[in-house]
C-alpha positions in Angstrom: -5.5 -6.3 14.2 -9.1 -6.1 15.3 -11.9 -8.2 13.9 -13.2 -5.6 11.3 -9.6 -5.1 9.9 -9.1 -8.9 9.7 -12.3 -9.2 7.6 -10.9 -6.4 5.3 -7.6 -8.3 5.1 -9.5 -11.6 4.2 -11.4 -9.8 1.4 -8.3 -8.0 0.2 -6.1 -11.2 0.1 -7.3 -12.5 -3.3 -6.4 -9.2 -4.9 -3.0 -9.0 -3.0 -2.1 -12.6 -4.1 -3.1 -11.8 -7.7 -0.9 -8.8 -7.8 2.9 -8.5 -7.6 4.6 -11.4 -5.8 6.2 -9.0 -3.3 3.0 -7.3 -2.3 2.0 -9.8 0.4 5.1 -9.1 2.4 5.0 -5.4 1.5 1.4 -4.9 2.7 2.1 -6.8 5.9 5.0 -4.5 6.5 2.9 -1.4 5.8 0.3 -2.7 8.3 3.1 -3.3 10.9 4.5 0.2 10.3 0.9 1.7 10.5 0.4 0.0 13.9 3.6 1.5 15.2 2.6 5.0 14.0 -0.9 4.7 15.4 0.4 3.5 18.8 2.2 6.9 19.0 -1.2 8.5 19.2 -1.5 10.2 15.8 -3.8 9.5 12.9 -7.3 8.0 12.6 -7.0 4.2 12.9 -10.4 3.6 11.4 -9.1 5.2 8.2 -5.5 4.3 8.2 -5.7 0.5 8.9 -8.0 -0.1 5.9 -5.9 2.2 3.8 -2.7 0.3 4.8 -4.4 -3.0 3.9 -5.9 -1.9 0.6 -3.4 0.7 -0.8 -1.6 -1.7 -3.2 -4.4 -4.2 -4.1 -4.8 -2.6 -7.5 -1.5 -4.1 -8.8 -3.6 -7.2 -9.7 -5.2 -5.2 -12.5 -2.0 -3.9 -14.0 -0.5 -6.1 -16.7 2.7 -8.0 -15.9 4.2 -6.5 -19.1 3.6 -3.0 -17.9 4.8 -3.8 -14.4 8.1 -5.2 -15.8 8.7 -2.3 -18.3 12.0 -0.5 -17.9 10.5 2.7 -19.6 9.9 5.6 -17.2 6.6 6.5 -18.8 5.4 2.9 -18.5 6.4 2.7 -14.8 4.5 6.0 -14.1 1.5 4.6 -16.0 1.6 1.4 -14.0 1.8 3.3 -10.7 -1.2 5.4 -11.7 -3.2 2.4 -12.8 -2.5 0.6 -9.5 -3.7 3.6 -7.5 -6.9 3.9 -9.6 -7.6 0.2 -9.2 -6.7 0.1 -5.5 -9.3 2.9 -4.9 -12.0 0.9 -6.8 -11.1 -2.3 -4.9 -11.1 -0.5 -1.6 -14.6 0.8 -2.2 -15.9 -2.6 -3.1 -14.2 -4.3 0.0 -15.2 -1.6 2.4 -18.8 -1.6 1.2 -18.9 -5.4 1.9 -17.9 -4.9 5.5 -20.5 -2.1 5.9 -18.0 0.7 6.4 -19.6 4.2 6.7 -19.8 5.9 3.2 -18.0 9.0 4.6 -15.1 6.9 5.8 -14.9 5.0 2.6 -14.5 8.2 0.7 -11.8 9.4 3.1 -10.0 6.1 2.8 -10.2 6.2 -1.0 -8.7 9.7 -0.9 -5.9 8.5 1.3 -5.1 5.7 -1.1 -5.3 8.0 -4.2 -2.6 10.3 -2.7 -0.1 7.8 -1.6 2.0 8.4 -4.7 2.7 11.5 -6.8 1.4 13.9 -4.1 2.7 15.8 -1.1 -0.5 16.1 0.9 -0.8 18.2 4.0 -3.6 16.2 5.7 -2.1 14.1 8.4 -3.8 10.8 7.6 -2.6 11.0 4.0 1.0 11.8 5.1 0.9 8.8 7.5 0.1 6.3 4.8 3.0 7.6 2.8 5.3 7.4 5.9 4.1 3.8 6.7 4.7 2.8 3.1 8.2 4.1 3.3 8.9 2.8 6.8 7.9 -0.7 5.8 10.9 -0.7 3.4 13.2 -0.8 6.4 11.9 -4.1 7.8 14.2 -7.0 7.2 11.6 -9.4 5.6 10.5 -6.8 3.1 14.1 -5.6 2.4 15.2 -9.2 1.7 12.1 -9.8 -0.4 12.8 -6.7 -2.5 16.4 -7.7 -3.1 15.1 -10.9 -4.7 12.1 -9.4 -6.5 14.1 -6.5 -8.0 17.3 -8.7 -8.5 19.2 -6.0 -6.8 22.5 -5.9 -4.9 22.3 -5.1 -1.2 24.4 -1.9 -1.4 22.4 -0.5 -4.3 19.1 -1.3 -2.5 20.4 0.4 0.7 21.3 3.5 -1.4 17.8 3.5 -3.0 16.1 3.1 0.4 18.1 6.1 1.8 16.1 8.3 -0.5 12.9 7.4 1.4 
């Protein structure tokens, strides 16, 4: 990770740690997946690495009660709130590291479409793919088993959908 991305990571860390307990490992997995994808020569690294780091920072602004709800409407509301808040946090963090305003707007757009959308733009697709790919890494898989109190077989079946 280059120096500018490390600075973004440092500024994002308090939000990540204040969010869901699983997000530290998850976001590191998304960053790892993003690095793999970018090495293949597709996507704009200057947009995708910040998006990978910041895409789930908004969970810190979603109440624990709403996060834990078993109701489908509450889960959807929690997801939407985390996206809205992640976009706001991304703007604040990227402004602090003097990112170009045009790039900040593109990164926010990438973050805003990482759930509930099927975008055609390649950079938006890549964040969705990195988010899903990160689920296959052992550390995240094991962490998710614990976080969701799930059985290995049922988690594997759930992951197959991604």
